[in-house]
MOPAC internal coordinates of N, CA, C and O (Angstrom, degrees):
PM7 1SCF
backbone

  N    0.0000 0     0.00 0     0.00 0    0    0    0
  C    1.4698 1     0.00 0     0.00 0    1    0    0
  C    1.5287 1   110.63 1     0.00 0    2    1    0
  O    1.2310 1   122.56 1   -32.38 1    3    2    1
  N    1.3342 1   112.70 1   147.62 1    3    2    1
  C    1.4777 1   117.88 1  -178.13 1    5    3    2
  C    1.5272 1   111.39 1   -76.86 1    6    5    3
  O    1.2310 1   121.43 1   -23.69 1    7    6    5
  N    1.3111 1   114.87 1   156.31 1    7    6    5
  C    1.4734 1   119.59 1   177.66 1    9    7    6
  C    1.5145 1   111.84 1   -57.14 1   10    9    7
  O    1.2310 1   119.87 1   150.29 1   11   10    9
  N    1.3290 1   117.85 1   -29.71 1   11   10    9
  C    1.4520 1   119.35 1  -179.10 1   13   11   10
  C    1.5208 1   112.02 1   -65.91 1   14   13   11
  O    1.2310 1   121.49 1   139.97 1   15   14   13
  N    1.3223 1   114.75 1   -40.03 1   15   14   13
  C    1.5196 1   118.80 1   177.71 1   17   15   14
  C    1.5206 1   109.62 1   -63.60 1   18   17   15
  O    1.2310 1   120.28 1   136.12 1   19   18   17
  N    1.3551 1   117.08 1   -43.88 1   19   18   17
  C    1.4352 1   119.52 1  -179.87 1   21   19   18
  C    1.5727 1   111.86 1   -61.29 1   22   21   19
  O    1.2310 1   122.46 1   136.68 1   23   22   21
  N    1.2973 1   112.89 1   -43.32 1   23   22   21
  C    1.4949 1   116.53 1   179.09 1   25   23   22
  C    1.5281 1   110.47 1   -64.39 1   26   25   23
  O    1.2310 1   119.72 1   141.97 1   27   26   25
  N    1.3039 1   118.13 1   -38.03 1   27   26   25
  C    1.4552 1   119.46 1   178.98 1   29   27   26
  C    1.5423 1   111.15 1   -67.37 1   30   29   27
  O    1.2310 1   119.56 1   143.92 1   31   30   29
  N    1.3169 1   118.45 1   -36.08 1   31   30   29
  C    1.4809 1   121.76 1   176.93 1   33   31   30
  C    1.5189 1   109.77 1   -65.62 1   34   33   31
  O    1.2310 1   119.84 1   133.51 1   35   34   33
  N    1.3385 1   117.90 1   -46.49 1   35   34   33
  C    1.4688 1   120.95 1   178.00 1   37   35   34
  C    1.5256 1   111.81 1   -64.19 1   38   37   35
  O    1.2310 1   119.87 1   141.13 1   39   38   37
  N    1.3125 1   117.85 1   -38.87 1   39   38   37
  C    1.4500 1   121.88 1   177.56 1   41   39   38
  C    1.5462 1   109.24 1   -63.32 1   42   41   39
  O    1.2310 1   120.14 1   136.66 1   43   42   41
  N    1.3049 1   117.34 1   -43.34 1   43   42   41
  C    1.4406 1   122.91 1  -179.28 1   45   43   42
  C    1.5365 1   113.18 1   -60.71 1   46   45   43
  O    1.2310 1   122.18 1   136.40 1   47   46   45
  N    1.3719 1   113.43 1   -43.60 1   47   46   45
  C    1.4460 1   119.78 1   178.79 1   49   47   46
  C    1.5130 1   109.92 1   -65.13 1   50   49   47
  O    1.2310 1   119.93 1   131.99 1   51   50   49
  N    1.3314 1   117.74 1   -48.01 1   51   50   49
  C    1.4770 1   121.10 1   178.64 1   53   51   50
  C    1.5199 1   113.88 1   -59.96 1   54   53   51
  O    1.2310 1   121.88 1   139.20 1   55   54   53
  N    1.3475 1   114.00 1   -40.80 1   55   54   53
  C    1.4742 1   116.82 1  -178.65 1   57   55   54
  C    1.4855 1   110.86 1   -71.67 1   58   57   55
  O    1.2310 1   119.48 1   143.52 1   59   58   57
  N    1.3300 1   118.59 1   -36.48 1   59   58   57
  C    1.4743 1   122.31 1   176.93 1   61   59   58
  C    1.5494 1   109.75 1   -61.01 1   62   61   59
  O    1.2310 1   121.26 1   135.78 1   63   62   61
  N    1.3566 1   115.19 1   -44.22 1   63   62   61
  C    1.5124 1   118.17 1   176.12 1   65   63   62
  C    1.4988 1   111.87 1   -62.23 1   66   65   63
  O    1.2310 1   120.85 1   140.66 1   67   66   65
  N    1.3253 1   115.98 1   -39.34 1   67   66   65
  C    1.4613 1   119.64 1   177.45 1   69   67   66
  C    1.4997 1   112.37 1   -61.75 1   70   69   67
  O    1.2310 1   120.57 1   132.56 1   71   70   69
  N    1.3223 1   116.52 1   -47.44 1   71   70   69
  C    1.4943 1   119.39 1   179.42 1   73   71   70
  C    1.5223 1   110.80 1   -62.11 1   74   73   71
  O    1.2310 1   120.08 1   139.04 1   75   74   73
  N    1.3543 1   117.45 1   -40.96 1   75   74   73
  C    1.5045 1   118.52 1   179.49 1   77   75   74
  C    1.5035 1   109.55 1   -63.34 1   78   77   75
  O    1.2310 1   119.14 1   138.28 1   79   78   77
  N    1.3099 1   119.26 1   -41.72 1   79   78   77
  C    1.4696 1   121.61 1  -179.96 1   81   79   78
  C    1.5454 1   111.14 1   -67.76 1   82   81   79
  O    1.2310 1   120.62 1   144.67 1   83   82   81
  N    1.3179 1   116.41 1   -35.33 1   83   82   81
  C    1.4962 1   118.60 1   178.57 1   85   83   82
  C    1.5388 1   108.60 1   -67.78 1   86   85   83
  O    1.2310 1   120.30 1   137.87 1   87   86   85
  N    1.2882 1   117.03 1   -42.13 1   87   86   85
  C    1.5100 1   119.83 1   177.75 1   89   87   86
  C    1.5405 1   108.47 1   -62.98 1   90   89   87
  O    1.2310 1   119.98 1   134.59 1   91   90   89
  N    1.3221 1   117.64 1   -45.41 1   91   90   89
  C    1.4449 1   118.64 1  -178.89 1   93   91   90
  C    1.5344 1   111.57 1   -61.77 1   94   93   91
  O    1.2310 1   120.94 1   135.98 1   95   94   93
  N    1.3570 1   115.80 1   -44.02 1   95   94   93
  C    1.5062 1   119.43 1   177.94 1   97   95   94
  C    1.4972 1   110.95 1   -61.81 1   98   97   95
  O    1.2310 1   119.59 1   141.81 1   99   98   97
  N    1.3020 1   118.39 1   -38.19 1   99   98   97
  C    1.4926 1   119.76 1  -178.31 1  101   99   98
  C    1.5555 1   109.28 1   -68.71 1  102  101   99
  O    1.2310 1   119.96 1   144.01 1  103  102  101
  N    1.3167 1   117.68 1   -35.99 1  103  102  101
  C    1.4662 1   119.50 1   178.01 1  105  103  102
  C    1.5447 1   110.22 1   -67.55 1  106  105  103
  O    1.2310 1   120.94 1   145.40 1  107  106  105
  N    1.3252 1   115.80 1   -34.60 1  107  106  105
  C    1.4789 1   118.47 1   177.42 1  109  107  106
  C    1.5319 1   108.92 1   -67.99 1  110  109  107
  O    1.2310 1   119.73 1   135.41 1  111  110  109
  N    1.3110 1   118.12 1   -44.59 1  111  110  109
  C    1.4806 1   118.15 1  -175.60 1  113  111  110
  C    1.5277 1   111.92 1   -76.53 1  114  113  111
  O    1.2310 1   119.22 1   169.03 1  115  114  113
  N    1.3340 1   119.10 1   -10.97 1  115  114  113
  C    1.4644 1   118.35 1   175.27 1  117  115  114
  C    1.5104 1   108.43 1   -69.34 1  118  117  115
  O    1.2310 1   119.10 1   153.77 1  119  118  117
  N    1.3737 1   119.33 1   -26.23 1  119  118  117
  C    1.4552 1   122.28 1  -178.54 1  121  119  118
  C    1.5552 1   111.73 1   -92.13 1  122  121  119
  O    1.2310 1   121.21 1  -178.27 1  123  122  121
  N    1.3436 1   115.29 1     1.73 1  123  122  121
  C    1.4362 1   119.46 1  -178.67 1  125  123  122
  C    1.5556 1   109.52 1   -89.67 1  126  125  123
  O    1.2310 1   121.27 1   -38.58 1  127  126  125
  N    1.2813 1   115.17 1   141.42 1  127  126  125
  C    1.4399 1   119.29 1   176.00 1  129  127  126
  C    1.5469 1   109.59 1  -110.93 1  130  129  127
  O    1.2310 1   121.06 1   -35.06 1  131  130  129
  N    1.3412 1   115.57 1   144.94 1  131  130  129
  C    1.4523 1   119.39 1  -178.87 1  133  131  130
  C    1.5055 1   112.26 1   -71.66 1  134  133  131
  O    1.2310 1   122.51 1   143.18 1  135  134  133
  N    1.3535 1   112.79 1   -36.82 1  135  134  133
  C    1.4760 1   117.70 1  -177.11 1  137  135  134
  C    1.5311 1   107.55 1  -142.98 1  138  137  135
  O    1.2310 1   121.64 1   -44.39 1  139  138  137
  N    1.3084 1   114.46 1   135.61 1  139  138  137
  C    1.4864 1   118.76 1   177.27 1  141  139  138
  C    1.5257 1   109.95 1  -120.60 1  142  141  139
  O    1.2310 1   122.17 1   -41.52 1  143  142  141
  N    1.2866 1   113.44 1   138.48 1  143  142  141
  C    1.4566 1   118.54 1   171.90 1  145  143  142
  C    1.4897 1   107.52 1  -115.54 1  146  145  143
  O    1.2310 1   119.77 1   -77.02 1  147  146  145
  N    1.3573 1   118.04 1   102.98 1  147  146  145
  C    1.4215 1   121.70 1  -170.71 1  149  147  146
  C    1.5294 1   111.47 1  -118.05 1  150  149  147
  O    1.2310 1   121.73 1   -36.72 1  151  150  149
  N    1.2993 1   114.30 1   143.28 1  151  150  149
  C    1.4919 1   118.40 1   169.11 1  153  151  150
  C    1.5111 1   106.52 1  -105.34 1  154  153  151
  O    1.2310 1   120.71 1     5.94 1  155  154  153
  N    1.3207 1   116.25 1  -174.06 1  155  154  153
  C    1.4350 1   119.37 1  -176.16 1  157  155  154
  C    1.4906 1   113.68 1   -64.87 1  158  157  155
  O    1.2310 1   119.14 1   152.05 1  159  158  157
  N    1.2769 1   119.24 1   -27.95 1  159  158  157
  C    1.4778 1   124.12 1   179.60 1  161  159  158
  C    1.5310 1   110.79 1   -68.17 1  162  161  159
  O    1.2310 1   119.00 1   152.24 1  163  162  161
  N    1.3102 1   119.51 1   -27.76 1  163  162  161
  C    1.4489 1   123.57 1  -174.15 1  165  163  162
  C    1.5198 1   111.79 1  -109.52 1  166  165  163
  O    1.2310 1   119.02 1  -159.47 1  167  166  165
  N    1.3140 1   119.47 1    20.53 1  167  166  165
  C    1.4227 1   124.62 1  -177.09 1  169  167  166
  C    1.5514 1   112.60 1   -60.85 1  170  169  167
  O    1.2310 1   120.42 1   152.98 1  171  170  169
  N    1.2896 1   116.81 1   -27.02 1  171  170  169
  C    1.5111 1   121.46 1  -179.48 1  173  171  170
  C    1.5431 1   109.58 1   -65.05 1  174  173  171
  O    1.2310 1   120.07 1   151.11 1  175  174  173
  N    1.3667 1   117.47 1   -28.89 1  175  174  173
  C    1.4685 1   118.37 1   178.81 1  177  175  174
  C    1.4923 1   112.00 1   -68.47 1  178  177  175
  O    1.2310 1   119.20 1   151.51 1  179  178  177
  N    1.2953 1   119.13 1   -28.49 1  179  178  177
  C    1.4883 1   121.46 1   177.00 1  181  179  178
  C    1.5336 1   108.47 1   -66.18 1  182  181  179
  O    1.2310 1   120.16 1   136.57 1  183  182  181
  N    1.3473 1   117.29 1   -43.43 1  183  182  181
  C    1.4369 1   119.54 1   177.43 1  185  183  182
  C    1.5309 1   113.45 1   -62.07 1  186  185  183
  O    1.2310 1   120.22 1   140.32 1  187  186  185
  N    1.3283 1   117.18 1   -39.68 1  187  186  185
  C    1.4750 1   124.75 1   177.99 1  189  187  186
  C    1.5484 1   107.50 1   -60.69 1  190  189  187
  O    1.2310 1   120.19 1   134.37 1  191  190  189
  N    1.3340 1   117.24 1   -45.63 1  191  190  189
  C    1.4516 1   121.09 1  -177.03 1  193  191  190
  C    1.5869 1   108.29 1   -65.36 1  194  193  191
  O    1.2310 1   120.86 1   138.45 1  195  194  193
  N    1.3081 1   115.96 1   -41.55 1  195  194  193
  C    1.4892 1   118.52 1   177.83 1  197  195  194
  C    1.5135 1   110.91 1   -61.83 1  198  197  195
  O    1.2310 1   120.32 1   139.41 1  199  198  197
  N    1.2858 1   117.00 1   -40.59 1  199  198  197
  C    1.4713 1   119.93 1   179.97 1  201  199  198
  C    1.5522 1   110.49 1   -65.82 1  202  201  199
  O    1.2310 1   119.98 1   140.50 1  203  202  201
  N    1.3137 1   117.63 1   -39.50 1  203  202  201
  C    1.4488 1   120.97 1   178.62 1  205  203  202
  C    1.5275 1   110.00 1   -63.28 1  206  205  203
  O    1.2310 1   120.51 1   134.82 1  207  206  205
  N    1.3255 1   116.63 1   -45.18 1  207  206  205
  C    1.4779 1   122.07 1  -179.69 1  209  207  206
  C    1.5515 1   110.02 1   -63.33 1  210  209  207
  O    1.2310 1   120.43 1   141.77 1  211  210  209
  N    1.2978 1   116.79 1   -38.23 1  211  210  209
  C    1.4648 1   120.80 1   179.73 1  213  211  210
  C    1.5249 1   108.32 1   -66.20 1  214  213  211
  O    1.2310 1   118.16 1   139.62 1  215  214  213
  N    1.2947 1   121.11 1   -40.38 1  215  214  213
  C    1.4761 1   124.19 1   178.47 1  217  215  214
  C    1.5335 1   108.94 1   -64.74 1  218  217  215
  O    1.2310 1   120.47 1   136.06 1  219  218  217
  N    1.3286 1   116.71 1   -43.94 1  219  218  217
  C    1.4977 1   121.45 1  -177.99 1  221  219  218
  C    1.5737 1   107.88 1   -64.96 1  222  221  219
  O    1.2310 1   120.61 1   136.17 1  223  222  221
  N    1.2894 1   116.43 1   -43.83 1  223  222  221
  C    1.4663 1   119.16 1  -178.99 1  225  223  222
  C    1.5067 1   112.50 1   -65.13 1  226  225  223
  O    1.2310 1   119.84 1   147.85 1  227  226  225
  N    1.3641 1   117.91 1   -32.15 1  227  226  225
  C    1.4457 1   121.17 1   177.76 1  229  227  226
  C    1.5458 1   109.92 1   -74.54 1  230  229  227
  O    1.2310 1   119.47 1   152.29 1  231  230  229
  N    1.3034 1   118.62 1   -27.71 1  231  230  229
  C    1.4956 1   121.19 1   178.55 1  233  231  230
  C    1.5093 1   112.51 1   -78.59 1  234  233  231
  O    1.2310 1   119.95 1   145.56 1  235  234  233
  N    1.3053 1   117.71 1   -34.44 1  235  234  233
  C    1.4699 1   119.92 1  -175.13 1  237  235  234
  C    1.5215 1   116.38 1   -48.67 1  238  237  235
  O    1.2310 1   119.49 1   129.70 1  239  238  237
  N    1.3772 1   118.57 1   -50.30 1  239  238  237
  C    1.4786 1   116.61 1   179.81 1  241  239  238
  C    1.5141 1   112.94 1   -61.91 1  242  241  239
  O    1.2310 1   120.09 1   142.94 1  243  242  241
  N    1.3564 1   117.43 1   -37.06 1  243  242  241
  C    1.4800 1   119.76 1  -179.61 1  245  243  242
  C    1.5087 1   109.46 1   -66.92 1  246  245  243
  O    1.2310 1   119.67 1   137.56 1  247  246  245
  N    1.3067 1   118.23 1   -42.44 1  247  246  245
  C    1.4756 1   122.00 1   177.41 1  249  247  246
  C    1.5307 1   111.31 1   -60.48 1  250  249  247
  O    1.2310 1   120.08 1   135.88 1  251  250  249
  N    1.3852 1   117.46 1   -44.12 1  251  250  249
  C    1.4211 1   119.79 1   179.19 1  253  251  250
  C    1.5562 1   110.46 1   -66.10 1  254  253  251
  O    1.2310 1   119.37 1   140.55 1  255  254  253
  N    1.2967 1   118.81 1   -39.45 1  255  254  253
  C    1.4504 1   121.13 1   179.80 1  257  255  254
  C    1.5256 1   110.37 1   -64.92 1  258  257  255
  O    1.2310 1   120.36 1   132.72 1  259  258  257
  N    1.3445 1   116.91 1   -47.28 1  259  258  257
  C    1.4680 1   120.89 1  -179.60 1  261  259  258
  C    1.5378 1   110.64 1   -63.11 1  262  261  259
  O    1.2310 1   119.67 1   140.04 1  263  262  261
  N    1.3257 1   118.24 1   -39.96 1  263  262  261
  C    1.4744 1   123.76 1   178.94 1  265  263  262
  C    1.5171 1   111.61 1   -63.01 1  266  265  263
  O    1.2310 1   121.38 1   133.89 1  267  266  265
  N    1.3378 1   114.96 1   -46.11 1  267  266  265
  C    1.4861 1   118.84 1  -179.44 1  269  267  266
  C    1.5220 1   109.62 1   -67.43 1  270  269  267
  O    1.2310 1   120.20 1   138.05 1  271  270  269
  N    1.3335 1   117.22 1   -41.95 1  271  270  269
  C    1.4915 1   120.29 1  -179.28 1  273  271  270
  C    1.5019 1   110.67 1   -64.58 1  274  273  271
  O    1.2310 1   120.86 1   137.45 1  275  274  273
  N    1.3433 1   115.96 1   -42.55 1  275  274  273
  C    1.4220 1   119.91 1   179.23 1  277  275  274
  C    1.5435 1   113.01 1   -64.00 1  278  277  275
  O    1.2310 1   121.72 1   141.39 1  279  278  277
  N    1.2980 1   114.31 1   -38.61 1  279  278  277
  C    1.4827 1   119.22 1   178.96 1  281  279  278
  C    1.5044 1   111.68 1   -67.06 1  282  281  279
  O    1.2310 1   121.25 1   133.27 1  283  282  281
  N    1.3776 1   115.21 1   -46.73 1  283  282  281
  C    1.4792 1   119.49 1   177.97 1  285  283  282
  C    1.5248 1   111.42 1   -61.70 1  286  285  283
  O    1.2310 1   120.80 1   140.22 1  287  286  285
  N    1.3033 1   116.07 1   -39.78 1  287  286  285
  C    1.4739 1   118.86 1  -177.25 1  289  287  286
  C    1.4943 1   111.64 1   -69.94 1  290  289  287
  O    1.2310 1   119.11 1   144.97 1  291  290  289
  N    1.3466 1   119.31 1   -35.03 1  291  290  289
  C    1.4785 1   119.30 1   176.96 1  293  291  290
  C    1.5356 1   109.16 1   -68.68 1  294  293  291
  O    1.2310 1   119.36 1   145.24 1  295  294  293
  N    1.3538 1   118.83 1   -34.76 1  295  294  293
  C    1.4347 1   120.57 1   174.91 1  297  295  294
  C    1.5507 1   113.35 1   -65.55 1  298  297  295
  O    1.2310 1   121.38 1   141.14 1  299  298  297
  N    1.3198 1   114.96 1   -38.86 1  299  298  297
  C    1.4791 1   119.00 1   174.07 1  301  299  298
  C    1.5119 1   112.45 1   -63.71 1  302  301  299
  O    1.2310 1   120.71 1   140.51 1  303  302  301
  N    1.3070 1   116.26 1   -39.49 1  303  302  301
  C    1.4519 1   122.99 1   179.49 1  305  303  302
  C    1.5684 1   108.41 1   -63.13 1  306  305  303
  O    1.2310 1   121.11 1   131.44 1  307  306  305
  N    1.3307 1   115.48 1   -48.56 1  307  306  305
  C    1.4347 1   118.90 1  -179.90 1  309  307  306
  C    1.5275 1   111.51 1   -63.27 1  310  309  307
  O    1.2310 1   120.13 1   141.31 1  311  310  309
  N    1.3201 1   117.35 1   -38.69 1  311  310  309
  C    1.4634 1   119.71 1   178.41 1  313  311  310
  C    1.5200 1   110.55 1   -66.07 1  314  313  311
  O    1.2310 1   119.65 1   138.72 1  315  314  313
  N    1.3170 1   118.28 1   -41.28 1  315  314  313
  C    1.4381 1   121.17 1   179.72 1  317  315  314
  C    1.5082 1   110.81 1   -66.82 1  318  317  315
  O    1.2310 1   120.26 1   138.81 1  319  318  317
  N    1.3483 1   117.11 1   -41.19 1  319  318  317
  C    1.4854 1   119.76 1   178.34 1  321  319  318
  C    1.5341 1   110.31 1   -62.03 1  322  321  319
  O    1.2310 1   119.83 1   137.54 1  323  322  321
  N    1.3351 1   117.92 1   -42.46 1  323  322  321
  C    1.4283 1   121.15 1   179.79 1  325  323  322
  C    1.4810 1   110.12 1   -65.68 1  326  325  323
  O    1.2310 1   119.42 1   136.76 1  327  326  325
  N    1.3160 1   118.72 1   -43.24 1  327  326  325
  C    1.4575 1   122.68 1  -179.21 1  329  327  326
  C    1.5685 1   108.53 1   -63.48 1  330  329  327
  O    1.2310 1   119.86 1   133.59 1  331  330  329
  N    1.3377 1   117.88 1   -46.41 1  331  330  329
  C    1.4314 1   118.40 1   175.72 1  333  331  330
  C    1.5054 1   115.28 1   -60.32 1  334  333  331
  O    1.2310 1   120.45 1   141.79 1  335  334  333
  N    1.3195 1   116.74 1   -38.21 1  335  334  333
  C    1.4370 1   121.20 1   176.70 1  337  335  334
  C    1.5396 1   113.68 1   -66.41 1  338  337  335
  O    1.2310 1   121.07 1   143.19 1  339  338  337
  N    1.3568 1   115.55 1   -36.81 1  339  338  337
  C    1.4381 1   116.65 1   179.37 1  341  339  338
  C    1.5603 1   113.51 1   -78.32 1  342  341  339
  O    1.2310 1   119.08 1   154.22 1  343  342  341
  N    1.3027 1   119.37 1   -25.78 1  343  342  341
  C    1.4425 1   122.37 1  -178.31 1  345  343  342
  C    1.5052 1   112.90 1   -93.99 1  346  345  343
  O    1.2310 1   120.45 1   175.03 1  347  346  345
  N    1.2920 1   116.74 1    -4.97 1  347  346  345
  C    1.4776 1   118.57 1  -178.43 1  349  347  346
  C    1.5369 1   110.59 1   -74.16 1  350  349  347
  O    1.2310 1   120.63 1   -47.43 1  351  350  349
  N    1.3099 1   116.40 1   132.57 1  351  350  349
  C    1.4414 1   120.78 1  -176.04 1  353  351  350
  C    1.5790 1   108.84 1   -86.95 1  354  353  351
  O    1.2310 1   121.01 1   -58.11 1  355  354  353
  N    1.3090 1   115.68 1   121.89 1  355  354  353
  C    1.4706 1   116.55 1   179.92 1  357  355  354
  C    1.5409 1   110.91 1   -71.13 1  358  357  355
  O    1.2310 1   120.94 1   -32.80 1  359  358  357
  N    1.3089 1   115.81 1   147.20 1  359  358  357
  C    1.4293 1   119.09 1  -179.83 1  361  359  358
  C    1.5081 1   112.45 1  -118.40 1  362  361  359
  O    1.2310 1   120.10 1   180.00 1  363  362  361

């Protein structure tokens, strides 16, 4: 197989992982409130919100890394495809 096919497979796997993480992060943030007004009876909700924010904060660097890697990889794929197209000898 050509290097272009391998790069496309790797890009597809990375992008699929990125999409799955973005969906997961959006489901977490759906349960997050911007502002809570709690009394002592609802103090457990504050802990739940803190846990949600901790999960989101742990996901953010991974999402950024996968997004940047996916973007750079698609640029490399495009460059390789253009290079192969330009250097191909017509018959």
